N, C-alpha and C positions, 0 to 999 in steps of 0.2 A: 367889503371883503368878498372875494370869491368863495362861493360855497362848493368846494371840490366834491364833497360827499354827495350832495343832492344833484349837482351838475353831471356827475358820472355815476349813473345807476349801477354800472358793472362793479364798481368799488363797493357800493352799498350792499350789493348782492353777496359778494364774497365776505364782507365783514359780518354778515348775518348767517354764515355757515353754522350748522349744528355743532361742529367741533369747537367753535369759538367759546362755548360755555365752559368746556373742559380746559381749554387753554387759559382762559382768564382765571378760572378757579385755581389752577396750578401756579400761574405766574404771580397772582396776588396773594396766594397762601391764606385763604380765608379773610382777605382784606385787612390783614393785621396792620399795615402801614397807615391806615386811616386814623389810628390813635396818635401817631407821631408826625404825620405829614399832611398838611392842609390840602395838598393837591392830589392826594391818593383817593381812589374810588372806595365807596362804601358797599357797593354791590355790582352785580353784572351790568345792569342797565347804566349805572354811573360810569363804569369802565368804558362801555361802548360810546357813550356820549363824550367822554374825554378823548377817545381816538378820533371821533368826528371833528372835535375842536382842533386837534393837532393837524388833521388832514386839511381843514380849512385854512389854518395859519400857513401851512406849507404851500397850499394852492395859491394863496395871496402873494407870497413871496416869489414863487416861480413865475406867476403871471405878470407881476409888476416889476420884478427886479432881474431874476436870473434869465428868463427868456429874452427880455429886451437887451441884456448885456451880451447874449451869446455870440452875435455877429462880431462885435468889437473884440471879444476874447479870442475867437477863431482867427481873427486877423493879426492881433498882437502876439498872443502866446507868451509863455514865460521867457525870462532873460537869465543869462549867466553873467554875473558880475563878481569878480574877485573870488572865484570858486564857490559862490553861493547862488542858489536858485531864487529868483524873484518872480512872483506870480504876475500875470497880466493885471493891469490896474482894475479892470472890472471884475476879475476873479476875487480880488481883495474885497470889493463891495459885496460880492456874493457871500464870502465867508463871514464878513461882519454882520450881514443881514441874518444869516442862519444862526450866528452866535446870539444876537440880540433876541431872536425868537425862541432861544433855548432848544435848538434842534440838534444838539450834540449829547453824546452819552446816551442815546435813545434806548439802548437795550440794557443799560446798567441799572442796578438796584438804586432806590432812592437814597439809601444811606451814604452813597458816594456822590450824590447830586445828579443822578440819572433819572430818566423818565420811566424806566421799567416797562417798556413796550415790548410786545411779542414780535417775533420775526414776521408774522403776517402784516402787521402794521408798518414795521420797518420797510418791508418790501413795497408796500403801497407808497410810502414816502420816497423810496428810491425810484420807483417807476415815475412818479410825478416830477422829480427833479431831473431825471434822465430825459424826459420828454422836452424839458426846457433847455437842457444842455448836458449832453452825455459826458463830456469831458469834466464838467464840474461835479457830476454825480460820482466820478471816480474819487475826487478829492474828499468829498463829503462822506461817501459810504465806507471809505477805508477806516473810519472810526470803529467799524466792526472788528478790527484786529484786537481791540481791547477785550473782546470776548475770550480770546485765547489766553491773554494775561490773567483775566479774571478766573478762568477755569484752572490754569496750571501754575500760576505765580503763587507766591506766599502772601500772607496777610500784610506784611510790611509793604510789599510791592503794590498790592492793591490799594492800600491807604495813600501811597505816594503818587501813583500814576493815574488811577481811574478818575479822581476828581479833576485832574488837568484835562482829560479828554472830555469830560462832561462840561467843562468851561469853554471848550472849542479849540483845544490844541489838536494838531493833526498827526496822523500816523501813516506808516508805510510798512510793508513786509519785504524785507531784503532777502530774496531767495536766489534768483538766477545770477549766473556769472558768464563771462565770455565763452567758456567751454562747458557750461552746465545750464542748458535751457530747460527743456522738458525732462532731461535726465538729471534730476537733482542729486542723485547718488554721487555725482562727480563734483559736487561743491567742494572747493579747496580753500576758501577764505579761512585763515588760521586763527584759532582761539587759543591763547596761552594764559595760564593762571599766573598772576603776578603776586607772589608770596609777600613781598614787601608792602604793597598797597592793598592787599586782600581783595583784589578784583581781577576780572578777566581782561585781556588785551586782544583786540582784533586787528588783523593785518591782511590786506588783500583788496580785491576789486569785485564790485557787484555791478551788473549791467541790466538794462531794461527795467529799472526800478520805478514803478509808478509813484508819483509824489515823493520822489527820492530824497528831498531835503526837508523831510517832515520833522516835527518836534520829537516824536518818540518812534523808534524803529524796533521791529522784531526781526532778528537777524539769524539766518541759518549759517552755522560755521562749524569747522572741523576741530573738535576739541580733543580727539584721541589721536595722538601722534602715530604715524605708521599705518593708519587705516586708509582704505580707498573706497569704501562702500557706505551705505546709509547708516550702518551701526556706529559710525564714528562721528556722527553729526549731532550737534546740540542746538538748542534755541537760546538766543541772548537778547537782552533789552539794551538798546543804546539810546542814551539821552543826548539830544543835540546840545544841551547846555554844557556838556562836558567837553565838547570839541573832539577833534581827531579824525573827522571825516570831511573830505572835500568833494565837491561836485566837479568832475573833470569834464563832463560833457552833457548837454541836453539834446536828446534825439530830435531831428527834424522829421516829423511824422506826416503821414497821409492825412490823418484825422485826429479827433479829440485833442485839438491843439491846446486847449486850456489846461489839460492834464499834463504836468511835466514828467517826462520819462528820462531818468538820469543814469549816468555812469558815476559810481561813487568809488572813491579811494579811501580805504581805511588805513590809517597810519597810527599804529599803537593806540587805537581808540579804546577808552575805558568802557567796560560793559559789565552787566551782571547776568548770571545764569537765570533762565526762566524754567522752572521745573527741574527735572533731573537730566544729567548728562546721558548721551546716547539716544535720547528719545526725540530729538529734534525733528527728524524726518519721519520716523516710524509712527509717531503719535501726533506731535504738535502741528506739523505742517499739514497733515491730513485734516485736522480741525480747522486750521486757517483756510485751507483751499476750499473746503466744503462751504464755509461761510462766504468766501469770495465768489464761488460759483453760483450761489443763490443770488448774490448781489448782481452778477452779470446777467442772470436770467431776468431779474427785475429791470435792469438797465435796458436789456433788449426789448422787453415788453413796452417800456416807456417810449423808446425810439419808434417801435412799430406803430404805437398809437399816433405819434406825431406825423410819421410818414403817411399813414392812412388819412389822417386829417388833411394833410397838404394835398394828397392826390384827389380826395373827394371834393374839396373846395375848388380846385382847379377845374375838375371835370364839370362841376355845376356852372362854372362861369364861362368856360371856353366853348366857342361855337365854331363849327366847321360844316361846310355844305348845307348851311341854313339850319342846323340843329345843334343843340348843346351836346358835347361829346359824351356826356353821361348816359345818353340814350343809345349809344352804339354798343352792340353786344360785346365787341372786343374789349371795350373799356369797362363796362359793368361786370364782365367776367373777372377782369383783373381786380377790380375793387371788392367784389364779393369774396374772392380768394384771400385778399389781404385781410379783410374783416374776419373771415373764418379762422385764419391762422392766428390773428390777434386774440380772438375769444378763446380758442382752444389753448394757446400758449399761456394766456393769463390764468386759465383755470388750472393748468399743470403747475404753474409757478406757485399759486396759493395753496394747492393741495400739498405740494412739497413743503412749503413753509409751515403749514399746519402740523405736518408730521414732525418736522424739526422742533417746532415749539413744544410739542408734548414730551418728546424724549429729553430735550435740553432742560425743561423745567423739572422733570423728575430726577435727572442727574443732579441738578442744583439742590433739590430738597434732600437728596441722599447724602449730601455733604454734611448736613446738620442733623438728620435723624434717619433711622433705619426704615426702609421702605417695606411695605406689606408685600406678601407674595403676589397679590393681585397687581400692585404697582410695579413690581419687578418684571412681571410678564408684560404689562403695558409698555414699560420702557423698552424692553427687548423687541416688542412688536414694532413700535414706531421708529426705533433706531434702524431696524432692517428696512422698513419702508422708506425712510429718509435717505438711507444709503442707496437704495435702488432708484428713487425718483430724482435725486440731485443731478446725476449725469444726463438724464433725460431733459430736465428743465433747463439746464445750462446749454446743452448741445443743441437741442431743437429750437429753443427760442433765439439763440444767437444766429442760427441759420435762417429762421423766419425774418429776423430783423434785416439781414442782408437781402433776402428776397423781396421784402416789402419796400425797402428803400430803393431797390432796383426798379420795381414796378412804379413807384411814385415818379421816378424820372421818366419812365416810359409814357406815363399818362401826360406828363408836361411836354413831351416831345422835345423839340429843339430848345425850348425855354428851360427844360430841366438840366441842360448842359451849361447853362449860363450861371455864373457865380452869384448873381443877384438873387437867385431863387434858393430858398432854404433846402429844398430836397437834395441838392448836390452836397451840402454839408452833412445831412443825415446819411447819405450814401457813403461818404468818406468816413464818417465816425463809426458806422456799423461794421466796417470791414474787420476791425480788430476784435470784435466781440467773439467771433468763432476761433480766435487764435489765443488770446491771453487767458491766464488762469486755467490752462489746459485746453488744447485744441479740440475740435469736434472729434478728431480721430482718437484722442485720449479719452474723451467721454464715452466713445464706443468701447474702448478697452475696459473702462470702469463698469460699463453696463453689461458687457457680454456674458459674464458669469450668471447674472440674474436672468438672462435670456436662456442660455443653455441648460440651466438647472431647473427651469420651469417656474421661477418666482413670478415673473410678469404674467405668464400664462395663467397661474392660479389667481392672480389679482383680476385679470380679465374675466375669468369664469365667475368669479364672486360678484363682479360688477354686473355681469349679465343676469345673475340671479336676483339682484337687488330690486326693491320696490321703486317704481317710477311714480312721480307725483301726479302725472296725468297719462292717459293712454295714447295721447297724440304722438308720443315718441316711440311707441312699442314697435311699429313697423320698421322704423329706422334702426332700432336696436337689433331687430331680427336680421337685418342686412349685415350689421357688424358681426353678429354671431357667425355668419358664414365666413367672414374674413378671419375670425379666430381659428376656425377649422384649417384654413389654408396656412395660417401662421404656425399652428401646431405641426402640420405636416412638414413645413419648411425647416423647423427646428430639428425634427427627427432626421431629416435628410442630411442636414449639416452635421449633426452629432455623429452620424454613421461614418463620416469620413475620418479616417485615422491619419489626418494630415494637418498639422498646425497652420501651414501656409494657406490651405483652403479655408480653414475656419476663419483666419484673419481676413482673407479676401472677401468672403461672404458676410462678414460681421456687420458691415455698414448697412447692408440691405435688411438684415434682421433688426437692426437698431431702428431704422426708418419705419419698418413695419410695426415695431413695438410702439413708437411714438404716435403713429397714425391711428392705431387701434385704441390705445389708452386715451389719446386726445379726443377721439370720437366718443368714447363712452363717458368721459367727463363732461363733454359739451352736451351730450344727450341728457344726462342727469340735470345739468343746469337749465336746459331748454324745457324739461318737463316741469320745473319749478317756476321758470320765468320765460314762457314762450315769447312774450313780447320783446324780450331782450336777445334771445339766443336761437329761436327756432330757425330763422333763415341761415345763420351760421352753421348750425348743426347739420342741416341738409346739404349745404355746400361742402362742409368739411368731410362728411361721410362719403360724398361722391369723389372728392379728392383722395381719400383714404383707399377707396375701392380701385381707383385708377393706379395708385402706387402699390398697394398690397398685392393685387392680382398680378401686376407686372413683375414685382420682385419674386413672388411665388413661382411664376412661370420660369423666370431666370434660374432660380435655384433648382427647380425640378429638372430642367434640361441641361444643367451645367455638367460639363465633361472635364474631369481633372486634367486631361491632356491640354485643354484650352488655356490653362494657367500660363503656359510658356508664352502664349501670344501677347500677354499683358505685361510681361516683364521688360523693363527698360534695357536690361543687360542680360546676356546669356550667363548661365551658371558655369563659368570656366575659372580655373584657378588663376589667381592674380600672378602677374609676372614678378619674378624676384627683383 
């Protein structure tokens, strides 16, 4: 069996983060399950050993089944037969292998048949599966939709649906429509209450639904007649066993071919309300999307790792002009940047997952007992941190995945353009990461208030004051401190403009600066604890950050509002009648 934990010391490093003790303590609730479940840990060390074991099992399956199947899945893809989606044959093998290994319902409590794993470990498993096949990671990781049903459904729904997901049934979230992509307030799929059958009926069309012919769907639909905004939307549970939904079309996509993207037609489909009416978009979709965005961040890191592995292996083997190309500065510059982005992005991913774990665990405890004032403050703190870090983790890692996959092809040269090499598939698969579950532009929108109100700035200053495990990183952190000064000046300049268009235009630059600095500080902390793993990446990443932050700061400083007109695709003229 592959030992993923020991073969990948970066995973071991993040699994041993100091916050893990608090996460395990909250998730296991003083290890109460040990009395009733033989697989439950009895203490912290036992929990960590259990996580290692699950990582090893997943590493074995990905190395011996999912990765070898990936090329066949990419070529075959899913099929549409009689209005039903049928997975590629090797995808079915992947699903069966993960079911037999018990890798479903991973976040759910043991009372429902789940593994009760924290988000940190779920993200590690997602990263590993994505490295083997990003398309299959979509199918597998959508099981996290059950978290929303667990949080907002009733006891009866939990008892009926959660054990099915823990047994390996699939899920999807049916949000977008032909006229409602990023703007979900425009969703018009109609939900009508059937008094005779005491159920809801759904009618309409959903489009771009990942894993759209799944067993259990969470559906955003308009329950309030006459409404046109988000306040008229509710969340519903649709069970495929009840029928009423046809797959009209499976999209022919650039990448992630194994992941079926469906157009669904709801025809008086029976459904049940999840939670309360009118809260579908306002509350429940936000919970769904935050979980999905963390999943895409993990998916991105997994693909980045594989793209880096491919580029590194090829550079070590390929010789030109009498030398291995890995000795050429142009090539090792690319490889060092790929590795630095990977290490910084992974650190950002797991920091975000840790924040999510703490506040989610406290929320769960609050359903059963009253939190202490200290616990309420802790939950508030980590909720805010998770909300701030999630759009950074998703947006930046998805961009890094695209950049790293691009560079892997560049290292391969002409061979990278040939379909026989894996790097072309990684490049095709990566392109969707910065689009679905909220484009990078939408992640900027989600993050910008934390930029302009000084939240990230306060985090940076706190990190600059923190203790380093060794002095070897102090000089590097001093360089980042100078970037923080430029960042603060840039925020002040942007805030001074009383023009929303200018704020929106410059927001992406502030967002990139934020990610550069926080990524640098996280990586410096990591390198101070494990220089043998991260020192090189920390040095490379800080130089990259300097390159970008200084450039963006200069751009913002010299920006003239009158220049905005030069960037507009069309003049501001009244439309003709």
